[in-house]
N, C-alpha and C positions, 0 to 999 in steps of 0.2 A: 429146308422148310420155307414154304412160300410166305410172303408178307401177309397174305390173307389169313392163312392158318395161324400165324403169329398174333394177328389182331384178335382173332377169335379166342385164342388162349388167354391173352391179356384181359379181354372183356369178361371172360369167365372167372378169371382170378379176381378182378375188381368186383364182380357180382358176389362172389363168395365172401370177399372182404366186407362188403356192405351188409350182407346177410348176418355176418357175425356181430354187427354193431347193434347195441340195444338202445333204441331211441329214448329220449327223455319224454316224460309226460308233461305237456305244457300247461302249467297251472299258475303262471305268474311269478315263478321263483326268480330270485336274483342269484347269479353265479359269478364267482371270482376265480381267476387264475392267479396263483400265488407261488412265487419262487423264494421260499424262506432262506434256502441255502445259496441262492443266486445261480444255481446250476439247473436243478430240476423243478418243474412246475407241477403243482397239483391243482385240481379244480374243487371248489368248495361251494356249498350253498350258504348264502348270507342270510342269517335269521336274527330275530330279536328274542332274547331270553324273557320269558313271560314273567319271571320273578324279579330279576334285576333291571330289566329294561336295557341291558347292554347288548351290543352286537356280538354275535358268535359266528364262527366259521366252522361248518360241518363238512368234512372232507368226503368226497365220493370214495367208493370202495378201492379203486385201483389208482396207481400212480401213472403219470404220463411219461416219466423217465426222460424228460427233455425239457428245455426251456420253451414255454408256451405262452405267447402274449398276443396282443391285437386280436381279441376274440369277438365273435358274434354268434348269435343264436339263429339258426336257419329253420323257419317255421315249416318249410315244405318237407323236411325229413326229420325234424326235431333232434338235430345234432348241433354240437358247438364246433365251429371252425375257428382255427387260430394259426398265427404265424410265429415262427422263431424270429425275434426282432432283428437279428444280425446275419444269420445264414439263410433266412427266408424259406425254411421248410414249412410247407402248408400241411396241416394235419387236422384230423377230426377227433373229437373226444365224445364218447357216448355216455349214457346214463350211469355206467359203472365206473367212469373215470378212466377207461382205457383209451390209449392214443393210437390213431391209425394214420400213418404217414401217407400223404397223397402225392406231393410233388415238391421239388426244390424250385422255387420261383426265381426266374432270372431278373431280379430287380436291380436297381442302382446300388452298386457296392458301397457308394459313399453315403448312403442314406440309412436311416434307422426307422423301424416300423413298430410302433407300440399302441396305436389307436385304430380301432376298427369297429364296424358293425355291419349287419346284413340288412338289405332293403326289406321292408315289410312283406313283399311278395316272395322273398326267398331266392330271387334270381341272381343277385349280385352282391358280392362282398366289397365294401368300400373301406379302403385302408388309407390312413394318413401317414405320409412319409416326412421325415425331418432330417435336415443336414445341420448338425450342431444344435443351436438353439431354435431357429425358426422352423415351424411347420411349413412346408413349401410344395407338397405334392399330394395329389389325389390319385389313387390306384383303384381301378374297377376290375374285379376278378369275376369272370363269368362262371358261376357255380353249376350251370346246366351243361357246360362244355366238359367232357371227360378229361380234356387236356388242360383245363383251367386257363384258357386264354385271358389276357388282360390288356387294358389300356390305361394310360396315365395322362394326367394333365396338370399344369401348374396350379398351385394353391396360393392365393394372395389375400391380404386383408383389404377391407373397404377403404381404409385411410392410408394404406401403403406401409404401415409399421409392422415390425416383426411380431409374431405371436407364436405360442406353443400350447397345443392341446394334447394331453396324454391319454385321452379317451374320448369317444364320441358315441352317441346313441340316437337312433331314429325314433321320432315320435310316432307311436302306433296309430294316432288319430289323424295327424296331418302329414306325416312323411317327412317332416323337417328334421335335418340333422343338427343335433345340439352338441356343444362342447364347452370347454372352460379354458380361457387363456391364463396360463400360469404366470405370464409376464406382467400383465396389467390387472390380474385378479378380477376378471369379469366374465360373465356368461356370454357365449357367442353362438351364432347359428351359421351353418355352411350351406351355400347353394351349390349342389353337386352338378348343376347344369352349367354354371358359369365359372366355378372354382373360386368364388369370392366368399370370404368369411366376414360376416357382419360383426365387427368389433367396436361399433360406435353406439348402437341402440341402448345397450344395457350399461348400468353404472359400474365403475370400479368400486370394490368394497374390500375392506380389510377383515375378511371373515375366513377365507380359505386360502391356502398357499398353492397347492396343486391337487387336482382331482384325477386320480389314475383309474377310476372305475365309475361308470355311469350306468344307471338302470332306469327303465320305465316300468310302471306297473300297469295292469289292465285298465285302469281308469285314467290313464294319460298323465299320471303324476311322475315327476322326474326326481330322482335321488342320485347321490354320488358319494363315494367313499374316498377320502383323501386326508390331507394334512391341514393344519392351521398355519397362518403366517409364521415364519421364522422357526418352524420345526420341520425336520426332514422326515420323521416317521408319520406314516398315514395311519391314523387311529380314530377318525371321526366320520360319522354318517351325517350327511346334509340333505335337506330337502331344498328344491329349487322352484321358486315361483316363476312360471313361464311367462307371466304377464309383466312382471317388474324386473325379473332377473335377479331378485334378492335371494340370498342363501340363508337358511336357518339351521343351526346346529341341533340335531335331533338326538344323537346317542354317540357313545364311545365304544371302542372295541379293540381287538388285538392289532398289533403292528402288521401292516400288509406291505411287503417288499416286492418290487418288480411285478406289479399287479396289472390286471385289466379286468373289466367287468362286462357282463351282458345279462340279458333277461329275456324271458318269453312272455310278453304281454298279450300274445295273440291267442287268447283263450276266452272262456266265459267265467266270470266271477260275480259274486254276490256280496253286497254290503248291506248291513242292517243298522239303522240308527233310530233313536227314539227322542221325541221332544214333547215335554221337557224330560230331562233325565232324572229329575227329582220331583216328586209330586205327592199328593195326599189321597187317602181313600175317597171314593165317590167323586172322582174327577176323571177327565179324559186325557189320553195321550195320543200322539200320532206316531205310528211306525212307518218308516220309509225303507223300502227294499230296493236298492239300486242295483240294476243288472247291467254289466258291461259285456257285450258280445263283440270281441275283437278278433274272433276266429276267422272272419272273412266269409262266413257262410251263415245262412239262416238256419237256426236250430229248431227242429220240429219235434212234436210229441214230448215236450218237456213237462216235468211236474215240479211245481213249487209247493212246499209245505212248511208250516211253522206251527209247532205245538207249543203254545204259550202257557205260562203258569195258569193253574185253575182259577185263580182269583181275577183273571183278566177275561173280558168278554169283547169279542169283535163286534162292533156296532155297524160299521159301514166301510166299504171299499171306495175311497175317494178317487183313486186312479188305478187303472189297469190297462196299459197299452198292448197287452199280449193276448187278449181274448182268453179262450180256454174255458173249461168247465169249473166254476167256482163253487165251493161249499165252505160252510163254517160260520156264516153270519149268525150271531146269537150264541156262539160257543167260543171256546178258547183255542180251537184248532182250525187254522186257515189252510186250505188246499186248493190249488188250481191245476187241473190236469189238461193235457192236450194243448199246451201253450205253444205259440209260435214266436220265437225270439229273433227278430231280424238283426243284422249288424248295427252296432251303435250302443248308446247308453241311455237308459230310461229307468223309470221307477214304478213300483207298485206302492201305493200309499193307503194305509188302513187307519181308521179311527177306532180306538180301543178304550173301553170303560174299566176303571179300577174299582173293584167291589169293596164294600164296607169291611173293615177289620182285616185289611190285607197288608198291614205294615210289614216291611222287610225289603230285602235285596233280591231281585230276580234276574237271573242270567240264563239266556238260552240262545240257540242259533236256529236260523231257518236253513232249509236245504233245497237245492236245485238238482234234480236227477234227470237222467236220460241223455247225458252228454256222450259223445263218442269216446272210445277207450283212450285215444291219444290226448284227450282233454281231461282224463281222469274219471269219466263216467258220472261223477257227481261232485258238487262243491258245497261246502258249508259257508254260511254267511260270516263276514268279517266285520269287526267293529272299526269304522273308519277313524275313530278318535284316538286310536293307539297305533303304534308301529308293529305290535305283535300280529303275526299273520294268523288268520282263521280263529280269532278269539271271540268270546261271547259278548253280546251287547247287554249292558247293565241298566236296569231300571230300579230306582230306589223309591220306595213308598214310605213316607215318614208321617208321624202324627202332626196334625195341623198346629201351628203355633203363631203367636204374634208378640213382639217385644218392642215397645217404644223407647227403650233404653233407660229413660229417666222418669222418676215419679214426679219431679218438679223441673220445669224448664223456665229460665228467666229470659224475658225479651229485653234486649238492650234498647236504650233510648233511640227512637226513630227506626228501629229494625223490626224484623219479623222472625218467627220461629218456623222451622220445617219439621213437621211430624212425619216420620219416615217408616212406612211399613212395607217398602218395596222389595224386601228380601223374598217376599212371596209373589211378587209380580210375575206374570207369565205361568203361574202354576194352577190355573183354572180355579181360582177362588174369587169370592165377592167381598167387597168392602162396604161397610156402612158406618159412617161417623155420626157422632151425636149432633154435629152441625148440619147433617143432611147430605154431606158429600159422599160420593161413592168411588173416589180415586184411591190409589195406593198411598199417595202422599197428600198432605194437607198443609197449606201455608197459613199460619196464625199470626195476627197482629193485635189481638185483643186478649186480655187476661181471662182465665176461666178454666173449668174442668172439661177436658175433651176425651171422649171414649171412641175406640174403633172396635167394631165387631167383624170378624172374619169367618166366612162360612165356606165349606167345601162341598156341601150337598148333604152330608150326613154328620158332619162335625162342625161345631161352632166354638170359637174362642174369642176373648176380648182382652183389651188392655186400656189403661187410662193414664193420663198425665195432666198435671196442673200447670197451667201457664201463668206465671207471675211477672209483673213489670219490675224489672231490676234496674233501680236508679243508683248511680254512683257519681259523686261530685266531690272533687278535691280542690282545696284552696291553700296556696302558700302565703298569701298576704301580699302587702306592699313591698316595694324594693327597700333594701336596707343599706344604710350608710355606716361604714366602719372606719375607725382609725387603723392605719397600718400596724399590724401585730395583734389586733384584737380578733376574737373569734365569736361565733354565734351558733346557737343550736336552732336548726330549721325543723319546726314541728308543724306538719301539715294539719289542716283543719278538714276532717272527713265529715262532710255534711250529711251523707247518707250512704248506705251500702256497707258491706263488710269486705274490705279488700283482702285478698289472699296472697298478693304479691306486690312488691314495690320495686321500682327501678329508677334510681337517681342517675342523672347525667349532667355533665358540666363541660364547658369549654376548657376548664382547668381540672381535669379528672384527678390529678394528684392532690387537690385540695379536699377531696371527699374522703372521710374516714370509713365510709361504708356505702355500697351502691344498692343494697337490697334491704336496708333497715327501715323501720317505720319513721325514724328521725335521724338526722345527721348533724355532726358538728363540723363547721367549716371556718376557716380563717385564711382566705386568699391574700396574696401579697399584691394583687392588682385586681382591677374590675373583673367580675366573673358573673356568668349566668348559670342558673341551676334550674333543672326541670325534674318533675316527678311524674312517672306513669304508674297508675295503679290498675290492677285487674281483680275483679271479684270472682266468686265461685261459678258464675254463669258465663264467664268469659267477657263480660262487659268492661270497658276501659274508660278512664278519664285521665286528664293530664293538666298540669299547671306549671308555671315557671315564674322566676323572679330574678332580679339583678341585685348583686351586692357591689356597692360603689365604695372604693377605698380612698380615704383621705390620706394623702402622702405628705402632709405638712410635717417638717422635721422639727419636732418639739424637743430641743436639747437644752439643758440647763447646766452651765458650768459656773460654780461659785467664784467670787473674786476675793474671798477672805475665808480663812479657817484658823482655828486655835487648837493645836494638838496638845492640850494640857490634861488630857485624860479625865475630863469632867463629864464625859459622856455626851457632850454637845459640840457638834461641828469639829470633831477631832481629826477627820480625814478629808483630804481633798480628793473628790472623785466626780466623774461625769454622770449626770443624771438626765433623765428624759422620759417622755411618755412613749411607751412601746419598748421594743427591744432593738439593740444595735450591738454589733461587735466592735471592739476597740482594737484596730490593727496595730496601733502604737500610741503611747502617751509619754511624752518627754518633757522634763522640767529642768530649766537652767537658772543659775543664780545671776546676779547682776554683772558678773565678770564673764558670763558665757559658759561656765562649767556645768556639765550635765550632772545633776544631783539625783535624778530619778528617771527610770525608764521601764515601761511595761509594754511588751510587744504582742500580748494576747490577753484580751480581757473583754468584759461586757459592761454595758451601762448599768447604773443603779446597784453596783456591787462595791461596797466599801473595801472589800479585799483586793480589788483591782485599782485602788487609789494610792495616794502618798500620805504618809503619816508625819511628814516634816523632818525625817531623819536623813542623814547622809553618812554612809559607811558606819552605821550603828550609833552615830552621835546626833543629839538633838541640835538642830540649827537655831540660830538666833532669829529674832523677828526681822522681817524684811520683805521685799517685793521680789517675786520670782516670775519667770516667763514660761508659758507652756505652749506646746503644739501637739495636736492629736488628730489622728485619721480614724473616722468612724465608717463602718460598712453597715447599711441598713438591710432589712429583710428582703427588699426587692432588688438587692445587689448594687444599689447606688452607694458611692463613697463620697465623703466630704471631709475637708480639712478645717479644723477649728484652732484658732490662735488667740492668746490673750495673756493677762498677768493675774497673779493671785498674791494676796498679802498674807503672810504668816504672822500671827500674833501669839505672844507668849501668854 
């Protein structure tokens, strides 16, 4: 058999293989290759559950029956291409999930390939190779070549440090290749012309650990599925701000092992938003219909339609960059036929009136028809404020209201009050204050009754509040002098106002018997300062303070004579004094030096801690005795006292 005949047979076999493949319909879907058992991969659509808000994986019909990673979506044939990460089999997966082997790629056997995407024009698959930890190779596979020829080049970081990205994605608007460095936890971009990864522009952030799947939507928004720091399981969906490089955790989902992601943003999609989202009857809202055409082609003969609720009336089209035949002004049905939608992103903007008596929640979707079959023929509008795909945009119409919170507001001394009705600001209502002001908020510094009237065009409500001057003044009086051991009750003089809270403070907090009482009893052992802060029902405050100065003169009296004759007068020798002191010891000796009395624990001013003139149970005769005592005062100071005392019969 000649080589020419063999080539023809091979080409026919390849054509038959391609014909058996069922292309995807490019509608902005996210796809994930996932090897839960670590052996065989399956391809899933990544979606958000409308009820729970959680990520779900919806498997395509068939299994790929092999490990399938480093995937990318090719817009020119609407198929997913991917590599086995270690044996380098290049395969195609179609819309049924079936795998079609293409070629075993003769790549570097020392490398591992888990990150890839396909250029927006569909010509080239770009694969990231890694040896161990660092990503260090760019491989370019020519998808237009039946033999899948390839070239490779070194991949380095801008600052020369190691980095590792486990997936990449091409921006459909700019063509920039995006990734995430799992080592420094920062967003990176890769210049495929120079092989330089920019790992310096965006900040390091402790939000994600590794991002094994990255996706772009048709509006150029970047998302990724991966793990959080210090966790190996990938269970989180993040959005990525392309301006700041900051990640935001959006949702959680199932564990994704040995994964890679891709998407098809090269389509035509419609988003519908309304401002404000909450309003009142007889007001106006603005609907914006943002159309993204990333199909690479100008779409002609398109029809846009939006059947709005009957209580809504289209007043004016503020913007329409797509020409076409427009109908529906003055009705609730907007339609534009024969539209021409060039590549890019732009918006139709409509001004809509809310009829009287239309309170309720309104959900509906606009529609764009006339798309090619490979783009799904039509697309429904999506609410950009949620992650759920193709969900309705919600408008809530509520009864008009106003609430100034309080019937009475106090103005503290030297301050002003802010009357706030701004919860209605931006909702197409008018304000009229009794002061003549027409703003949502009003600053008041004079007492009086103030009323605001709020109107929506067919409804009017009002609310009032009385502004009073709230005066509060507290006095603690002059500084106080105390003898050591004495105590005093601090009773504040409240000159005006009704306080609702008290707060006492001191440099000796242990001397306060209460910190939140109207009055306190204090008896410090050294000089102390006391302050009181009071707050009234309007939040106005006042404070005062005083000093308590302690006289530490040691006023101790020890008698020099006593007569223990049990007549009830001067029967006991004991230590007396003003205030309180502990007696660490009291010892009494006779004239020959013999110890006749000892007490090693006592207190001043207690006869029970003194000497009754006896020794060993016998009454002693009259005579002169010597004493020595150690006293410890309340402030911890100790002193020795010595002398003699005469015992008289």
